[in-house]
C-alpha positions as CSV (number, residue, x, y, z in Angstrom):
1,M,126.7,23.5,77.3
2,A,128.9,19.8,76.3
3,N,131.2,21.6,73.8
4,V,131.4,24.2,76.5
5,Q,133.0,21.1,78.8
6,A,135.2,20.1,76.0
7,R,137.4,23.5,75.6
8,V,137.2,23.1,79.5
9,D,139.1,20.5,79.7
10,K,140.8,21.0,76.5
11,L,141.8,24.0,78.1
12,A,142.8,22.9,81.2
13,E,144.8,20.1,80.0
14,E,146.5,22.3,77.8
15,F,147.3,25.4,80.4
16,E,150.8,26.0,79.4
17,K,150.5,25.9,76.4
18,C,148.1,27.6,76.1
19,L,149.8,30.4,77.5
20,N,153.0,30.0,75.6
21,A,150.7,31.1,72.3
22,F,149.4,34.1,74.6
23,E,152.9,35.0,75.1
24,R,154.2,34.4,71.6
25,R,151.5,36.4,70.4
26,R,151.3,39.2,72.9
27,P,147.6,40.7,72.0
28,F,148.0,43.5,74.2
29,R,151.0,45.8,74.7
30,G,151.5,49.5,74.4
31,P,149.2,52.0,76.6
32,S,146.3,48.6,77.6
33,L,149.6,46.6,79.2
34,H,151.7,49.4,81.0
35,L,148.1,51.2,81.9
36,H,147.3,48.3,83.5
37,L,150.4,46.8,85.1
38,A,150.8,50.3,86.9
39,T,147.4,49.8,88.0
40,I,147.4,46.1,89.5
41,R,150.8,47.6,91.3
42,L,149.0,50.7,92.8
43,R,146.1,48.5,93.8
44,R,148.4,46.0,96.1
45,G,149.9,49.3,97.6
46,F,146.7,49.5,99.4
47,P,145.6,47.4,102.5
48,N,142.2,46.4,100.7
49,A,140.1,47.4,98.7
50,E,137.9,50.1,100.8
51,A,140.7,52.1,100.9
52,A,141.7,51.4,97.3
53,L,138.0,53.2,96.4
54,W,138.7,56.1,98.4
55,D,142.1,57.3,96.1
56,D,140.8,59.5,93.7
57,T,144.4,58.4,91.4
58,F,144.1,54.4,91.8
59,L,140.4,55.5,89.9
60,A,141.6,57.5,87.4
61,M,144.0,54.8,86.8
62,V,141.8,52.1,86.5
63,Y,139.4,54.5,84.2
64,G,142.5,54.8,82.0
65,T,143.1,51.0,82.0
66,L,139.2,50.3,81.0
67,A,139.8,53.4,78.3
68,S,143.3,51.7,76.9
69,W,141.3,47.5,76.7
70,G,138.9,49.9,73.9
71,M,135.6,50.4,76.9
72,H,135.5,53.9,75.3
73,R,135.7,54.8,71.4
74,A,135.7,58.2,69.8
75,G,132.2,58.8,67.7
76,T,128.8,57.5,68.4
77,Q,129.4,53.7,67.9
78,G,131.3,51.6,70.1
79,P,131.7,51.3,73.6
80,K,130.6,54.4,76.1
81,L,132.2,54.8,79.4
82,V,130.8,56.8,81.8
83,D,132.4,60.1,83.3
84,L,135.1,58.9,86.0
85,G,133.6,60.8,88.2
86,V,130.1,58.7,88.3
87,M,132.4,55.4,87.9
88,A,134.1,57.1,91.6
89,D,130.6,57.1,92.8
90,S,129.5,54.2,92.1
91,L,132.1,52.0,93.2
92,R,132.5,54.0,96.7
93,W,128.8,53.6,96.7
94,H,129.6,50.1,96.7
95,A,132.2,49.6,98.7
96,T,131.1,47.5,101.6
97,D,129.8,44.9,99.4
98,I,133.4,45.3,97.7
99,G,134.9,44.5,101.1
100,D,132.8,41.8,102.0
101,L,133.4,39.9,99.0
102,E,137.3,40.7,99.1
103,P,138.6,37.6,100.6
104,H,137.3,35.3,98.5
105,R,139.5,33.6,95.8
106,L,138.4,32.1,92.6
107,S,140.7,29.2,93.0
108,A,139.6,28.4,96.9
109,L,136.0,28.1,96.0
110,T,136.0,24.9,96.0
111,D,132.6,24.7,97.5
112,E,130.1,24.7,95.3
113,A,127.3,26.4,98.2
114,E,130.2,29.1,98.1
115,S,130.5,29.4,95.0
116,R,127.1,29.7,94.0
117,E,126.7,32.2,96.1
118,V,129.5,34.3,95.6
119,G,128.6,34.0,92.1
120,R,125.7,35.5,92.9
121,R,126.7,38.6,94.9
122,L,129.6,39.2,92.0
123,C,126.2,39.1,89.4
124,D,124.0,41.9,91.4
125,L,127.1,44.3,91.8
126,M,128.2,44.2,88.7
127,A,124.7,44.6,87.2
128,D,124.3,47.0,89.9
129,L,127.5,49.2,88.9
130,R,128.1,52.2,86.7
131,V,130.6,51.9,84.3
132,S,129.5,51.4,80.8
133,A,127.1,54.4,79.3
134,T,125.6,51.8,77.4
135,E,123.5,48.5,78.3
136,S,126.1,46.0,77.9
137,W,127.5,46.3,81.4
138,L,129.4,42.8,81.8
139,V,132.3,43.6,79.9
140,A,132.8,47.3,81.5
141,S,131.8,46.2,85.1
142,S,134.1,43.0,84.9
143,K,136.7,44.9,84.1
144,A,137.1,47.1,86.0
145,L,136.4,45.2,89.3
146,H,139.2,42.6,87.9
147,H,141.6,45.7,88.7
148,V,139.8,46.6,92.7
149,L,139.3,42.9,93.0
150,P,142.2,41.1,91.0
151,D,142.3,37.9,93.2
152,L,138.5,37.5,92.5
153,V,136.7,38.8,89.3
154,P,138.4,38.3,85.8
155,P,137.8,40.3,83.2
156,I,135.1,39.6,80.7
157,D,135.4,40.5,77.0
158,R,133.3,39.4,73.7
159,Q,136.4,38.9,71.7
160,Y,138.1,36.2,73.6
161,T,136.3,34.9,77.0
162,L,132.4,35.1,75.2
163,R,133.6,33.7,72.4
164,F,135.7,30.6,74.1
165,F,131.8,29.3,76.4
166,Y,129.8,30.3,73.7
167,G,131.7,29.1,70.6
168,Y,131.1,33.2,69.0
169,K,130.7,36.0,69.8
170,P,127.3,37.0,71.4
171,N,126.3,40.5,71.9
172,I,124.8,40.8,75.5
173,S,123.1,43.6,77.2
174,G,120.5,44.3,79.3
175,D,119.2,41.3,81.5
176,Q,121.5,38.9,79.1
177,G,124.5,40.1,81.3
178,A,123.2,38.4,84.7
179,A,122.4,34.9,81.9
180,A,126.1,35.1,80.6
181,F,128.0,35.4,83.9
182,R,125.3,32.7,85.4
183,R,126.1,30.7,82.7
184,I,130.3,31.4,82.6
185,F,131.1,32.0,86.0
186,P,130.7,28.1,87.1
187,H,133.4,27.3,84.1
188,L,135.5,30.4,85.0
189,R,136.0,29.2,89.2
190,E,136.0,25.4,87.9
191,L,139.4,26.5,85.8
192,A,140.8,28.3,88.2
193,V,140.0,24.8,91.2
194,R,141.7,22.6,88.5
195,C,144.9,25.1,87.6
196,A,145.4,26.7,90.5
197,G,149.5,26.9,90.6
198,K,150.3,26.9,87.4
199,G,151.6,29.7,85.7
200,S,153.1,31.1,89.0
201,R,156.7,31.6,86.9
202,R,155.6,33.8,85.0
203,R,153.9,36.2,87.8
204,F,153.9,39.4,86.7
205,A,155.8,38.9,82.8
206,Q,153.9,40.3,80.4
207,M,150.0,40.6,81.5
208,H,150.4,37.8,84.5
209,T,149.4,40.4,87.3
210,S,147.3,38.0,89.3
211,E,145.7,33.8,89.3
212,T,142.4,34.9,87.2
213,K,144.2,36.9,84.8
214,V,146.4,34.4,83.8
215,I,142.2,32.4,83.4
216,D,142.0,35.2,81.5
217,N,145.7,35.2,79.5
218,A,144.8,31.1,78.8
219,I,141.6,31.4,77.3
220,V,143.3,34.2,74.8
221,G,145.8,31.4,74.2
222,Y,143.4,28.8,73.1
223,V,141.4,31.0,71.3
224,R,144.0,31.7,69.2
225,R,145.0,28.2,68.9
226,Y,142.2,26.3,68.4
227,M,139.3,29.5,67.8
228,K,140.1,31.6,64.8
229,K,137.6,30.8,62.7
230,A,135.2,30.5,65.4
């Protein structure tokens, strides 16, 4: 864990440099960029998360964005999404829980007890959502919820997020997802608090669509800058 904190400290100190590294490499473009931008813009047009969840077009956009982000691959191997209707029903079933979490912003979780409670509720919610057709729910659920609660939930992936926090790309499934989230959420919250306001001039350029996505982008930049062989 000491190495994790060292990476968190270094990222916080070199936050703008890591965002510059992200922008130079432009790892996300084409459909993965444009669908994300369109989905976040659509989400911001609703008065709240619950209203967005009852809009068929919004959920179809989330679904398409997840597919463009590599969450659904043809053939028998690789990640798979559940059918759109199944995902929509699951998100709507949890609409009240999602609505209760909406007032929280990741960068505003400065109270340790509140942060632990929000993290626990998010973990339970993501584990219960039906987004991924496999047991590896952490990545798919976080990416779906990121588009519903963009000010609270950063997207998580193996290539960058988990490699940053573990030092390698772990294969996480089932109950391991909860342990992984409990491990990394406090650090994500710490980064959001320490780096609040950084990158604000870039907002909505490229993929800088929210504070949580800016944190994610900085992590991508860090991994590409310092952990290429990890």
